[in-house]
MARFINU-734139 format. One record per residue (C-alpha): residue in three letters; x, y, z. Coordinates in Angstrom, 2 decimals, padded with zeros to 5 digits. Example, Ala and Ser with C-alpha at 12.3 -4.5 7.8 and 13.67 -1.06 7.14 Angstrom:
// residues 2
type,X,Y,Z
Ala,012.30,-004.50,007.80 $
Ser,013.67,-001.06,007.14 $
// end
This chain:
// residues 632
type,X,Y,Z
Unk,046.49,070.30,-004.36 $
Unk,049.40,071.59,-006.59 $
Unk,047.77,068.65,-009.56 $
Unk,044.74,069.23,-011.30 $
Unk,042.56,067.03,-010.17 $
Unk,038.54,067.51,-010.53 $
Unk,036.05,067.45,-007.97 $
Unk,033.10,064.92,-007.24 $
Unk,029.39,065.98,-007.77 $
Unk,027.08,067.55,-004.73 $
Unk,023.79,067.30,-003.93 $
Unk,021.18,069.53,-002.67 $
Unk,017.85,069.13,-001.70 $
Unk,015.17,071.30,-000.24 $
Unk,011.71,070.62,001.05 $
Unk,009.66,073.68,002.27 $
Unk,007.10,072.26,004.98 $
Unk,004.82,075.14,004.73 $
Unk,002.80,076.41,002.11 $
Unk,004.61,079.72,-000.14 $
Unk,002.39,082.59,000.91 $
Unk,004.30,081.07,004.90 $
Unk,007.61,082.33,003.18 $
Unk,006.28,085.51,001.29 $
Unk,005.25,086.85,004.65 $
Unk,008.16,085.87,007.09 $
Unk,010.88,085.81,004.67 $
Unk,009.45,088.79,002.17 $
Unk,009.34,086.35,-000.84 $
Unk,007.85,083.76,-002.02 $
Unk,010.84,082.33,-003.75 $
Unk,012.18,081.60,-000.79 $
Unk,013.00,078.24,-001.43 $
Unk,015.03,079.00,-004.71 $
Unk,017.10,081.54,-003.26 $
Unk,018.06,079.12,-000.84 $
Unk,019.03,076.43,-003.29 $
Unk,021.27,079.10,-005.44 $
Unk,023.18,079.82,-002.10 $
Unk,023.49,076.02,-001.31 $
Unk,024.92,074.96,-004.62 $
Unk,027.13,077.61,-004.76 $
Unk,028.49,077.08,-001.42 $
Unk,029.13,073.61,-002.99 $
Unk,030.62,074.91,-006.42 $
Unk,034.02,073.39,-005.23 $
Unk,032.68,069.93,-005.98 $
Unk,031.77,070.17,-009.82 $
Unk,032.85,071.96,-012.40 $
Unk,031.24,070.54,-015.40 $
Unk,027.98,071.75,-014.86 $
Unk,024.99,072.09,-012.98 $
Unk,021.02,071.16,-012.67 $
Unk,018.23,072.45,-010.97 $
Unk,014.27,070.70,-010.55 $
Unk,011.50,071.74,-009.07 $
Unk,008.09,069.99,-007.97 $
Unk,004.83,071.68,-007.01 $
Unk,002.49,070.07,-004.94 $
Unk,-001.21,069.53,-004.95 $
Unk,-001.79,071.15,-008.84 $
Unk,-004.52,071.03,-011.12 $
Unk,-004.65,068.63,-013.85 $
Unk,-003.24,070.35,-016.71 $
Unk,-000.73,072.53,-014.50 $
Unk,002.95,072.42,-015.32 $
Unk,004.15,070.63,-011.51 $
Unk,007.36,070.41,-012.83 $
Unk,010.53,072.25,-013.75 $
Unk,014.03,071.66,-014.76 $
Unk,017.20,073.74,-015.98 $
Unk,021.02,072.23,-016.80 $
Unk,023.84,074.11,-017.89 $
Unk,027.49,073.37,-018.81 $
Unk,028.03,076.89,-019.22 $
Unk,031.47,077.83,-018.13 $
Unk,030.05,079.42,-014.81 $
Unk,027.05,076.64,-014.57 $
Unk,024.74,077.34,-011.40 $
Unk,024.99,081.35,-012.58 $
Unk,023.96,080.36,-015.84 $
Unk,020.73,078.45,-014.69 $
Unk,019.84,080.94,-011.81 $
Unk,020.21,083.60,-014.87 $
Unk,017.55,081.78,-016.55 $
Unk,015.26,081.05,-013.73 $
Unk,015.52,084.89,-013.03 $
Unk,014.13,085.89,-016.79 $
Unk,011.18,082.99,-016.84 $
Unk,010.19,084.82,-013.00 $
Unk,010.67,088.27,-014.58 $
Unk,009.31,087.91,-017.85 $
Unk,005.97,086.47,-016.03 $
Unk,005.83,089.19,-013.67 $
Unk,006.25,092.11,-016.06 $
Unk,003.28,090.90,-018.10 $
Unk,001.05,089.90,-014.79 $
Unk,002.37,092.64,-012.24 $
Unk,-000.83,091.51,-010.50 $
Unk,000.89,087.79,-009.50 $
Unk,003.44,089.96,-007.37 $
Unk,001.03,090.05,-003.90 $
Unk,-000.65,086.90,-004.99 $
Unk,001.17,083.82,-004.14 $
Unk,-001.16,081.38,-005.33 $
Unk,-000.97,082.68,-008.93 $
Unk,002.72,083.13,-008.88 $
Unk,002.80,079.16,-007.84 $
Unk,000.36,078.68,-010.88 $
Unk,001.97,080.41,-013.70 $
Unk,005.73,080.73,-012.71 $
Unk,008.03,077.90,-013.00 $
Unk,010.45,076.87,-010.67 $
Unk,008.25,077.98,-007.68 $
Unk,008.00,074.47,-006.00 $
Unk,008.02,073.44,-002.83 $
Unk,010.39,070.57,-003.58 $
Unk,013.94,071.30,-004.76 $
Unk,016.88,069.44,-006.12 $
Unk,019.97,070.80,-007.27 $
Unk,022.92,069.17,-008.40 $
Unk,027.01,070.09,-009.14 $
Unk,028.78,067.99,-011.56 $
Unk,031.80,066.68,-012.51 $
Unk,031.41,064.00,-015.05 $
Unk,033.62,060.67,-014.31 $
Unk,031.11,058.74,-016.32 $
Unk,030.26,059.52,-019.77 $
Unk,030.18,062.67,-021.93 $
Unk,030.35,066.33,-020.89 $
Unk,027.21,067.70,-022.64 $
Unk,023.72,069.25,-021.56 $
Unk,021.96,065.85,-021.34 $
Unk,024.96,064.25,-019.31 $
Unk,023.71,066.70,-016.43 $
Unk,021.49,066.02,-012.90 $
Unk,019.10,066.06,-012.63 $
Unk,017.64,063.05,-014.67 $
Unk,014.05,063.52,-015.51 $
Unk,011.77,059.88,-016.12 $
Unk,008.65,061.48,-017.23 $
Unk,005.14,059.64,-017.45 $
Unk,001.56,061.03,-017.47 $
Unk,000.76,058.92,-014.06 $
Unk,002.06,061.84,-011.50 $
Unk,003.12,058.97,-009.14 $
Unk,005.65,057.47,-011.56 $
Unk,007.59,060.91,-012.80 $
Unk,010.77,060.11,-011.05 $
Unk,013.87,062.85,-010.69 $
Unk,017.40,061.86,-009.58 $
Unk,020.62,063.49,-008.76 $
Unk,023.44,062.20,-006.83 $
Unk,027.23,062.02,-006.07 $
Unk,028.00,058.67,-007.02 $
Unk,029.42,056.14,-009.30 $
Unk,028.88,052.34,-009.56 $
Unk,031.59,049.73,-010.14 $
Unk,029.18,047.09,-011.43 $
Unk,027.34,049.06,-014.48 $
Unk,027.60,046.23,-016.73 $
Unk,025.76,043.82,-014.31 $
Unk,023.28,046.40,-013.47 $
Unk,022.44,047.28,-016.89 $
Unk,021.93,043.65,-018.23 $
Unk,019.44,042.87,-014.76 $
Unk,017.57,046.09,-016.36 $
Unk,017.94,044.39,-020.13 $
Unk,016.59,041.14,-018.24 $
Unk,013.80,042.84,-016.53 $
Unk,012.66,043.48,-020.62 $
Unk,013.73,047.29,-020.54 $
Unk,015.67,049.07,-022.93 $
Unk,017.57,051.51,-021.41 $
Unk,018.35,055.02,-023.66 $
Unk,021.97,055.53,-022.37 $
Unk,025.00,053.02,-020.73 $
Unk,025.72,054.77,-017.84 $
Unk,025.55,054.21,-014.13 $
Unk,022.74,057.57,-013.83 $
Unk,020.42,056.25,-016.33 $
Unk,020.86,053.06,-015.15 $
Unk,019.91,053.73,-011.22 $
Unk,017.35,055.50,-012.34 $
Unk,015.83,053.23,-013.95 $
Unk,016.50,050.52,-011.70 $
Unk,014.37,052.58,-009.20 $
Unk,011.56,053.71,-012.02 $
Unk,010.98,049.69,-012.44 $
Unk,010.22,049.30,-008.94 $
Unk,008.47,052.34,-008.85 $
Unk,005.90,051.69,-011.47 $
Unk,006.02,048.22,-009.73 $
Unk,004.42,049.50,-006.65 $
Unk,001.81,052.05,-008.48 $
Unk,000.55,049.28,-010.29 $
Unk,000.32,047.01,-007.12 $
Unk,-001.64,049.70,-005.23 $
Unk,-003.42,050.79,-007.74 $
Unk,-005.20,047.31,-008.57 $
Unk,-005.48,046.62,-004.44 $
Unk,-007.34,050.19,-004.42 $
Unk,-009.69,048.77,-007.39 $
Unk,-010.70,046.01,-005.57 $
Unk,-011.39,048.17,-002.80 $
Unk,-014.21,049.57,-004.96 $
Unk,-012.26,053.07,-005.64 $
Unk,-012.63,054.77,-008.96 $
Unk,-009.99,055.65,-011.03 $
Unk,-009.71,059.22,-010.22 $
Unk,-009.93,058.63,-006.32 $
Unk,-007.17,055.83,-006.14 $
Unk,-004.32,059.03,-007.24 $
Unk,-003.94,060.78,-003.88 $
Unk,-004.31,057.44,-001.77 $
Unk,-001.22,055.89,-004.02 $
Unk,000.21,059.02,-002.83 $
Unk,-000.52,057.73,000.87 $
Unk,000.42,054.17,000.61 $
Unk,003.06,054.21,-001.78 $
Unk,006.19,052.95,000.52 $
Unk,009.57,054.39,-000.94 $
Unk,011.83,052.74,001.48 $
Unk,010.50,049.63,-000.14 $
Unk,011.09,050.97,-003.65 $
Unk,014.71,051.47,-002.56 $
Unk,015.27,048.33,-000.93 $
Unk,014.54,046.62,-004.08 $
Unk,016.31,048.90,-006.41 $
Unk,019.53,049.31,-004.47 $
Unk,019.89,045.31,-003.73 $
Unk,022.86,044.85,-006.04 $
Unk,024.49,048.38,-006.37 $
Unk,028.43,048.13,-005.97 $
Unk,029.65,051.81,-005.47 $
Unk,029.80,054.88,-003.80 $
Unk,026.62,057.02,-003.54 $
Unk,024.29,059.53,-002.04 $
Unk,021.72,059.27,-004.41 $
Unk,018.33,061.64,-004.33 $
Unk,015.43,061.84,-005.81 $
Unk,011.81,062.83,-006.61 $
Unk,008.33,061.71,-007.42 $
Unk,006.02,063.58,-009.40 $
Unk,003.55,063.76,-006.55 $
Unk,005.72,065.41,-004.01 $
Unk,007.60,062.53,-002.12 $
Unk,011.45,062.87,-001.82 $
Unk,014.27,061.08,-000.90 $
Unk,018.00,060.86,-000.42 $
Unk,020.11,057.08,000.54 $
Unk,023.33,056.90,001.15 $
Unk,025.66,053.91,000.83 $
Unk,026.14,050.96,003.10 $
Unk,029.73,051.97,003.65 $
Unk,029.34,055.46,004.24 $
Unk,031.99,056.45,001.40 $
Unk,029.85,059.51,000.01 $
Unk,028.93,062.34,002.21 $
Unk,025.36,063.33,003.00 $
Unk,023.90,065.71,005.93 $
Unk,020.51,066.85,006.76 $
Unk,018.80,069.18,008.89 $
Unk,014.95,069.74,009.66 $
Unk,013.00,072.12,011.10 $
Unk,009.15,073.18,011.24 $
Unk,009.74,074.78,008.14 $
Unk,012.11,072.91,006.23 $
Unk,013.63,069.18,005.51 $
Unk,017.26,070.04,003.64 $
Unk,020.26,067.60,002.55 $
Unk,023.52,068.54,001.40 $
Unk,026.37,066.80,000.30 $
Unk,028.50,069.11,003.19 $
Unk,027.64,070.21,006.67 $
Unk,028.67,073.82,006.55 $
Unk,026.98,074.42,003.50 $
Unk,023.75,073.96,005.55 $
Unk,024.58,076.01,008.74 $
Unk,025.87,079.02,006.70 $
Unk,022.38,078.84,004.40 $
Unk,020.19,078.47,007.07 $
Unk,021.60,079.74,009.81 $
Unk,021.72,076.82,012.05 $
Unk,024.63,074.99,014.74 $
Unk,026.95,072.60,013.77 $
Unk,025.11,070.04,016.32 $
Unk,021.87,070.85,014.32 $
Unk,023.11,069.29,011.03 $
Unk,023.50,065.38,011.21 $
Unk,024.90,063.10,009.02 $
Unk,022.67,060.52,007.48 $
Unk,024.19,057.28,008.44 $
Unk,025.36,054.71,005.97 $
Unk,022.98,052.29,004.20 $
Unk,019.76,054.76,005.40 $
Unk,017.66,056.99,003.67 $
Unk,015.86,060.34,004.64 $
Unk,012.61,059.88,003.06 $
Unk,009.60,062.80,003.12 $
Unk,006.32,061.86,002.11 $
Unk,003.92,064.38,000.41 $
Unk,002.38,065.08,003.83 $
Unk,006.03,066.18,005.51 $
Unk,005.92,063.56,007.29 $
Unk,010.22,062.76,007.56 $
Unk,011.40,059.36,008.52 $
Unk,015.16,058.01,008.44 $
Unk,014.51,054.18,007.08 $
Unk,017.57,051.95,006.88 $
Unk,017.41,050.88,003.69 $
Unk,020.79,048.54,002.99 $
Unk,022.83,046.81,005.94 $
Unk,025.70,048.98,006.99 $
Unk,028.99,047.64,006.43 $
Unk,032.17,048.37,008.01 $
Unk,032.01,052.37,007.85 $
Unk,034.84,053.44,005.02 $
Unk,034.02,057.09,004.62 $
Unk,035.84,058.53,001.57 $
Unk,039.10,060.17,003.82 $
Unk,039.76,062.24,000.66 $
Unk,036.79,064.28,001.13 $
Unk,038.51,065.28,004.85 $
Unk,042.22,065.81,003.27 $
Unk,040.95,067.92,000.13 $
Unk,037.29,067.57,-001.44 $
Unk,035.16,069.17,001.50 $
Unk,035.14,073.16,002.24 $
Unk,037.52,073.54,005.31 $
Unk,035.02,075.42,007.11 $
Unk,033.69,072.24,008.95 $
Unk,034.77,072.75,012.37 $
Unk,035.68,068.86,012.15 $
Unk,037.32,068.97,009.17 $
Unk,039.41,071.82,009.88 $
Unk,040.31,070.41,013.03 $
Unk,041.55,066.56,011.05 $
Unk,043.13,069.48,008.55 $
Unk,045.54,070.76,011.30 $
Unk,046.16,067.56,012.65 $
Unk,047.56,065.81,009.57 $
Unk,049.92,068.76,009.17 $
Unk,051.17,068.87,012.88 $
Unk,051.98,065.04,012.68 $
Unk,054.00,065.40,009.58 $
Unk,056.54,067.76,011.79 $
Unk,058.45,065.02,013.45 $
Unk,059.45,063.77,009.76 $
Unk,059.87,067.36,008.31 $
Unk,062.55,068.07,011.63 $
Unk,064.59,064.83,010.59 $
Unk,064.86,065.97,006.79 $
Unk,066.00,069.46,008.14 $
Unk,068.25,068.10,010.54 $
Unk,066.31,070.15,013.45 $
Unk,067.85,073.17,011.57 $
Unk,064.90,075.87,012.24 $
Unk,066.58,078.69,012.05 $
Unk,067.82,077.84,008.11 $
Unk,064.66,076.91,007.24 $
Unk,061.52,078.88,005.50 $
Unk,057.93,077.46,005.40 $
Unk,055.46,078.06,003.26 $
Unk,052.78,076.00,001.50 $
Unk,050.82,075.45,-002.10 $
Unk,047.90,077.25,-002.35 $
Unk,045.27,077.25,-001.14 $
Unk,043.72,073.69,000.14 $
Unk,046.95,072.85,001.77 $
Unk,046.62,075.94,004.35 $
Unk,045.02,074.25,007.36 $
Unk,047.62,071.50,007.34 $
Unk,050.24,073.95,007.13 $
Unk,048.95,075.83,009.99 $
Unk,049.15,072.33,012.32 $
Unk,052.76,071.85,010.58 $
Unk,053.50,075.13,012.31 $
Unk,052.04,074.55,015.69 $
Unk,054.35,071.63,015.81 $
Unk,057.28,073.45,015.11 $
Unk,056.56,076.26,017.36 $
Unk,056.33,073.89,020.14 $
Unk,060.00,072.35,019.17 $
Unk,061.34,075.47,018.91 $
Unk,059.68,077.10,022.48 $
Unk,060.82,073.45,023.94 $
Unk,064.42,074.19,022.02 $
Unk,064.37,077.94,023.81 $
Unk,063.27,076.62,027.36 $
Unk,066.25,073.76,027.11 $
Unk,068.76,077.04,025.89 $
Unk,067.91,078.85,028.84 $
Unk,067.40,076.48,032.02 $
Unk,070.62,074.50,030.82 $
Unk,072.82,077.62,030.43 $
Unk,076.37,077.20,032.26 $
Unk,075.90,080.32,033.52 $
Unk,073.30,083.15,034.28 $
Unk,072.26,084.66,030.91 $
Unk,072.09,088.28,030.09 $
Unk,068.52,089.89,029.83 $
Unk,070.21,090.17,026.41 $
Unk,070.87,086.90,025.81 $
Unk,067.27,085.78,027.02 $
Unk,065.50,088.36,024.75 $
Unk,067.92,086.90,021.88 $
Unk,066.37,083.77,022.44 $
Unk,063.11,084.35,022.60 $
Unk,063.05,086.22,019.74 $
Unk,063.68,083.12,017.45 $
Unk,060.78,082.73,014.96 $
Unk,059.47,080.31,012.92 $
Unk,060.20,081.66,009.31 $
Unk,057.00,082.00,007.42 $
Unk,056.55,082.63,003.96 $
Unk,054.20,082.67,001.19 $
Unk,056.49,081.43,-001.30 $
Unk,054.20,079.84,-004.41 $
Unk,051.11,082.09,-005.71 $
Unk,049.03,080.73,-008.40 $
Unk,047.91,083.27,-011.15 $
Unk,044.28,083.06,-011.53 $
Unk,044.16,084.35,-014.67 $
Unk,045.98,081.60,-016.23 $
Unk,044.28,078.52,-017.57 $
Unk,045.58,075.60,-018.99 $
Unk,043.20,075.09,-021.71 $
Unk,045.04,073.96,-024.68 $
Unk,045.51,070.13,-024.62 $
Unk,048.24,069.68,-027.00 $
Unk,051.20,068.58,-024.80 $
Unk,054.08,070.91,-025.73 $
Unk,051.89,074.01,-025.91 $
Unk,050.23,072.45,-022.61 $
Unk,053.52,072.28,-020.71 $
Unk,054.53,075.94,-021.48 $
Unk,051.28,076.83,-019.72 $
Unk,051.75,074.65,-016.96 $
Unk,055.16,076.21,-016.48 $
Unk,053.40,079.74,-015.66 $
Unk,050.41,078.63,-013.22 $
Unk,052.79,079.85,-010.47 $
Unk,054.57,082.77,-009.16 $
Unk,057.36,082.17,-006.62 $
Unk,057.82,085.61,-004.09 $
Unk,061.59,086.39,-004.16 $
Unk,064.44,087.45,-001.70 $
Unk,063.05,085.42,001.04 $
Unk,065.10,082.29,000.78 $
Unk,068.74,082.18,001.40 $
Unk,071.37,079.62,-000.14 $
Unk,072.11,078.21,003.25 $
Unk,068.12,077.81,003.91 $
Unk,065.67,075.03,003.52 $
Unk,062.28,075.32,001.64 $
Unk,059.89,073.24,003.10 $
Unk,056.56,073.43,001.33 $
Unk,053.27,071.47,001.90 $
Unk,051.03,070.39,-000.28 $
Unk,047.69,068.72,000.50 $
Unk,048.53,065.44,-001.89 $
Unk,050.59,064.53,-004.83 $
Unk,048.91,062.84,-007.71 $
Unk,050.26,062.80,-010.67 $
Unk,053.14,065.37,-009.59 $
Unk,052.98,066.74,-013.39 $
Unk,052.44,070.25,-011.86 $
Unk,055.09,070.42,-009.35 $
Unk,057.43,068.31,-012.16 $
Unk,056.83,071.02,-014.57 $
Unk,056.10,073.75,-012.46 $
Unk,056.15,074.56,-008.89 $
Unk,060.01,072.76,-008.52 $
Unk,061.26,074.79,-011.29 $
Unk,060.18,078.26,-009.66 $
Unk,061.30,077.40,-006.29 $
Unk,064.26,076.27,-007.48 $
Unk,065.14,079.51,-008.49 $
Unk,064.98,080.87,-005.17 $
Unk,068.50,078.91,-004.89 $
Unk,067.04,077.04,-001.59 $
Unk,070.07,074.71,-000.37 $
Unk,067.19,071.71,-000.05 $
Unk,063.52,071.94,-000.92 $
Unk,061.23,069.17,001.07 $
Unk,057.68,068.86,-000.52 $
Unk,055.41,067.61,001.95 $
Unk,052.63,065.70,001.36 $
Unk,049.57,065.60,004.05 $
Unk,048.06,062.75,002.21 $
Unk,050.12,059.00,002.08 $
Unk,051.10,058.08,-001.73 $
Unk,048.28,057.89,-004.01 $
Unk,048.92,054.44,-005.16 $
Unk,044.93,053.25,-006.71 $
Unk,042.66,054.43,-009.29 $
Unk,039.47,055.60,-007.14 $
Unk,036.24,054.00,-008.52 $
Unk,033.71,056.23,-006.83 $
Unk,033.43,059.21,-008.21 $
Unk,036.85,061.20,-008.04 $
Unk,039.09,061.86,-011.18 $
Unk,041.81,058.87,-010.45 $
Unk,040.53,056.44,-013.41 $
Unk,043.84,054.76,-014.22 $
Unk,047.22,053.39,-012.59 $
Unk,049.90,055.20,-015.07 $
Unk,049.29,058.58,-014.53 $
Unk,049.62,057.88,-010.80 $
Unk,053.52,059.37,-009.64 $
Unk,053.41,056.34,-007.13 $
Unk,052.57,053.77,-009.40 $
Unk,055.30,055.18,-011.91 $
Unk,058.13,055.24,-009.39 $
Unk,057.04,051.42,-008.17 $
Unk,057.46,050.48,-012.05 $
Unk,061.20,052.53,-012.31 $
Unk,062.20,050.75,-009.01 $
Unk,061.25,046.86,-010.49 $
Unk,063.22,047.78,-013.16 $
Unk,066.30,049.15,-011.30 $
Unk,066.24,045.84,-008.88 $
Unk,065.80,043.85,-012.22 $
Unk,062.05,042.81,-011.09 $
Unk,060.27,043.76,-014.01 $
Unk,058.75,040.56,-014.86 $
Unk,056.63,040.77,-011.96 $
Unk,054.41,042.82,-014.16 $
Unk,053.78,040.33,-016.52 $
Unk,053.05,037.77,-013.45 $
Unk,050.59,040.38,-012.20 $
Unk,048.99,041.01,-015.55 $
Unk,048.12,037.41,-016.20 $
Unk,046.80,037.57,-012.26 $
Unk,044.74,039.87,-013.43 $
Unk,043.33,038.39,-016.51 $
Unk,042.55,035.48,-014.45 $
Unk,039.59,036.94,-012.68 $
Unk,037.86,038.35,-015.30 $
Unk,035.03,035.91,-015.18 $
Unk,035.08,035.79,-011.14 $
Unk,032.15,037.07,-009.49 $
Unk,033.20,040.21,-007.71 $
Unk,033.13,038.87,-003.74 $
Unk,036.16,036.24,-005.28 $
Unk,038.40,038.79,-007.08 $
Unk,041.42,040.02,-005.28 $
Unk,043.95,043.14,-005.60 $
Unk,047.33,041.53,-007.04 $
Unk,048.52,045.24,-007.80 $
Unk,049.53,045.35,-004.37 $
Unk,051.97,042.81,-005.47 $
Unk,053.90,045.69,-007.29 $
Unk,054.18,047.86,-004.17 $
Unk,054.83,044.69,-001.64 $
Unk,058.55,044.68,-003.07 $
Unk,059.50,048.13,-002.15 $
Unk,058.80,050.19,001.16 $
Unk,057.00,053.79,001.48 $
Unk,060.60,055.52,001.98 $
Unk,062.57,053.72,-001.37 $
Unk,058.95,054.63,-003.43 $
Unk,058.61,058.54,-001.95 $
Unk,062.94,058.84,-002.55 $
Unk,062.28,057.52,-006.51 $
Unk,059.01,059.97,-006.45 $
Unk,061.81,062.56,-005.81 $
Unk,063.99,061.38,-008.36 $
Unk,061.20,061.28,-011.10 $
Unk,060.28,064.61,-010.32 $
Unk,063.55,066.49,-010.28 $
Unk,064.70,064.82,-012.95 $
Unk,068.15,065.89,-012.85 $
Unk,067.26,069.49,-013.42 $
Unk,067.33,070.69,-010.02 $
Unk,069.72,072.54,-008.37 $
Unk,068.66,071.99,-004.83 $
Unk,068.74,068.04,-003.17 $
Unk,065.14,067.51,-003.21 $
Unk,062.97,064.91,-000.61 $
Unk,059.79,064.16,-000.54 $
Unk,057.85,063.18,002.50 $
Unk,054.18,061.69,003.01 $
Unk,051.72,061.22,005.29 $
Unk,051.68,057.25,006.60 $
Unk,048.60,055.47,006.96 $
Unk,048.42,055.41,010.81 $
Unk,048.72,058.78,010.74 $
Unk,046.02,059.66,008.63 $
Unk,043.93,057.33,010.58 $
Unk,045.32,058.96,013.76 $
Unk,043.82,062.59,012.21 $
Unk,040.67,061.41,010.44 $
Unk,039.49,058.32,012.94 $
Unk,036.06,058.30,011.60 $
Unk,036.68,058.23,008.21 $
Unk,038.75,055.41,007.11 $
Unk,038.24,055.14,003.46 $
Unk,041.81,055.03,002.42 $
Unk,041.60,052.31,-000.66 $
Unk,043.74,055.30,-003.27 $
Unk,046.47,054.63,-000.50 $
Unk,046.07,051.23,000.62 $
Unk,044.11,049.23,-002.15 $
Unk,041.98,048.27,000.17 $
Unk,038.65,048.59,-001.83 $
Unk,035.39,048.79,000.60 $
Unk,033.12,047.15,-002.04 $
Unk,033.99,043.76,-003.84 $
Unk,033.47,045.85,-007.14 $
Unk,036.61,047.65,-006.50 $
Unk,038.69,044.86,-006.75 $
Unk,037.70,044.28,-009.60 $
Unk,038.25,047.99,-010.99 $
Unk,042.09,047.82,-009.95 $
Unk,042.85,044.88,-011.84 $
Unk,040.90,046.37,-014.61 $
Unk,042.91,049.47,-014.53 $
Unk,046.23,047.21,-014.63 $
Unk,045.17,045.28,-017.42 $
Unk,044.45,048.39,-019.22 $
Unk,047.55,049.75,-017.99 $
Unk,049.60,046.91,-019.49 $
Unk,047.54,046.70,-022.63 $
Unk,048.12,050.23,-023.26 $
Unk,044.17,050.56,-023.67 $
Unk,043.31,054.21,-022.48 $
Unk,040.03,053.52,-021.34 $
Unk,038.26,053.97,-017.85 $
Unk,038.43,050.76,-015.65 $
Unk,034.70,051.32,-015.15 $
// end
């Protein structure tokens, strides 16, 4: 993605099902779980750059012994920082007590982070400030072991205001107005309630206070707590949690918006945001890693018993298609095939744009996430060229010489690495004038590969704001003096903001929205903007289920091709020597390539939850009123 769109969060949960000395004996280290967590978090670093956190729980500790450890960081390399801190703590204890090295029981007792239940998180903050206090996992502390709650997630709730109000009505006083705190306190409320009820029941049965503690752990029904807590949640989420005594869970939203995968054998239970992370770190086959069904939770009790429980009634599956296009690692075999198909399906439009002139066209991609789609596009181009060769040979009016046949067969698709990102440069200055100059130098181009008669075809995985294209890439490509520049997006036009955990919170930054507004001006229809504003304002006090997405009316006035043409005009701004054409993926092709991930609200405005329509209307109100705040 040429635009600097930040990622979403990633979660990793490991539950060791054997005693720690088992891993010491089999794998040579009592820190087996910590080592695996480090790898899982590093493999998901692509999902979050703002911070990272880790928490662990030790099972069956004696009163007075520390059983919860947590470390968080917002350093430039946060994962390395937190595990450096963990490593330092471990080494400090072992240097003072070398006798612990071969005594797993002593290590567990005296060294923090050496536990059986581990939770990791990599963060991109879409809500709240980026401080260490905003980094997951979050901890809700209590002297009762069962009431300690650790929460981390990949999520964003659209109805935080309503959920916050519910907590206040319950008599709580939340310390922050964020979705993470709100969700944690909601779960915590029903956890407290369940523990109280079980405790009272045990007392009636004649158990002493000290006898109640292990029995509460046995009787506590995590699924029931989650059902009560999540009843009114609206958003996309994969939420992981640990209870102080050792129960753990991961809950996925009912529409399957945010991803979650799990693996279990007799040694571990593992959950992560991405399948190949589990495959690689634990060396297991594709088929052994399963996707957590929407609306379900994977729950592991302190005893090690693991079950998949339906918590919320699943909705129509709307798994995020942007995961497939961009966010998730392309090493997932399904995602790899889907990305290739996205590129392949674009080729007919590309051929039309270059008038089928393969010989005078150079093909490339904007590194690096578009590379797989590029392969699919080139496979399709090869098929076209092979058909053309076959027809030339078979339809020859006279027999062709061997030299001529060789000449025909030697035709190749011209593939070059044209745009190269200079990884040493960082656009760290926020002042617009200074930042623009830096953006213009983020990419270098390869000279000498393009001739004046050539079309230059560049595929990108998506075009969000178009800023980097306009201020950097297009200018540099134009220096190569091609006849025409064709920028191809493997994603459709991004027309609407996201509200489920990705950094697209407003409308006015989206180049497709800017293009639609310009088209309204060109066609003397700009009065529609005020009409839509009043329709959005009229819905402010409606229940979410009754709210309609009136922003669609802006786009309904024009065809996708008209908007694409206007986007090209906005990005070229009359400053390019070459003709510029921009080709976007169609919605139908997106669904064909990613048939099991039909969450397309960025492109269609068809939000999978009721709260989405309220958020997009709020985003439009903010745009109209010049309000820069987030719409959720």
